[in-house]
C-alpha positions in Angstrom: 0.0 0.0 0.0 1.3 3.5 -0.9 0.1 7.0 -0.7 1.0 9.7 -3.2 0.9 13.5 -3.5 1.9 15.6 -6.5 2.4 19.3 -6.8 2.5 20.5 -10.4 3.7 23.8 -11.9 5.6 24.8 -8.7 7.2 28.2 -9.4 10.7 27.2 -8.7 13.4 25.5 -10.8 14.0 21.8 -10.4 17.7 22.5 -9.7 16.7 24.3 -6.5 14.2 21.7 -5.4 16.2 18.6 -6.1 18.9 18.9 -3.3 16.1 19.4 -0.7 14.3 16.3 -2.0 17.5 14.3 -1.7 17.7 15.2 2.0 14.5 13.3 2.9 14.5 10.4 0.4 14.2 7.1 2.3 13.7 8.7 5.7 10.9 8.1 8.2 8.0 10.5 8.0 8.6 12.3 11.3 12.4 12.5 10.6 11.7 13.9 7.1 9.3 16.6 8.4 11.8 17.6 11.1 14.6 17.9 8.5 12.4 20.0 6.3 11.2 22.2 9.1 14.8 23.2 10.0 16.1 23.5 6.5 16.2 27.2 5.3 14.7 28.4 2.1 11.5 28.3 0.1 12.3 24.9 -1.4 12.0 23.1 1.9 8.6 24.7 2.6 7.3 23.5 -0.7 8.6 19.9 -0.2 7.3 19.9 3.3 3.8 20.8 2.1 3.8 17.9 -0.4 5.1 15.4 2.2 2.4 16.5 4.6 -0.2 16.1 1.9 0.9 12.6 1.2 0.8 11.8 4.9 -2.8 13.1 5.1 -3.7 11.0 2.0 -2.2 7.9 3.7 -4.1 8.5 6.9 -7.5 9.5 5.5 -7.8 7.7 2.2 -5.8 4.5 2.8 -6.1 4.0 6.6 -2.4 3.6 7.0 -0.5 4.0 10.3 1.2 7.4 10.3 3.9 6.3 12.7 5.1 3.6 10.4 5.3 5.7 7.2 8.6 6.5 5.3 9.4 8.4 2.1 9.6 5.6 -0.4 10.3 7.9 -3.4 10.4 11.6 -4.1 11.0 13.1 -7.5 11.4 16.6 -9.0 10.9 17.0 -12.7 11.2 20.0 -14.9 7.9 21.7 -15.8 7.2 24.2 -18.5 9.3 27.4 -18.8 7.8 30.8 -19.3 9.9 33.0 -21.6 10.0 36.7 -21.0 12.1 39.5 -22.5 14.0 42.4 -20.9 15.5 45.4 -22.5 19.3 45.2 -22.6 22.1 47.6 -23.7 22.3 48.9 -27.2 18.6 48.1 -28.0 19.0 44.3 -27.5 16.5 42.1 -25.8 17.7 39.6 -23.1 15.7 36.5 -22.5 14.5 35.7 -18.9 13.5 32.1 -18.2 10.9 31.6 -15.5 11.2 27.9 -14.7 8.7 25.6 -13.0 8.8 22.1 -11.6 6.6 19.0 -10.8 7.2 17.5 -7.4 5.9 14.1 -6.3 6.1 12.1 -3.1 5.2 8.5 -2.4 4.9 7.2 1.2 4.8 3.5 2.2 4.5 1.6 5.5 7.4 -0.3 7.0 
């Protein structure tokens, strides 16, 4: 039995989210939430929100024991990129890439 949660179109690049996801991969649920709570930055808040959502799905939808859950898998994929232009020197246009990500968490019971 497994419980999943997915956050799509997160307004942060996957290169910023991936190191935070690596911190909690394979950890127990309570340990993972503690690590994310004390990790600085917006990325840890986003990952924590998805892990808590997966835990709520496990408890409410699948009747799993929350104390026995662990992060079985967590992934961060690249989402669509919005392309914007900015005026640069000598009449040129510089491209600005606003990247997004898809974040998914799977919890299982030990």
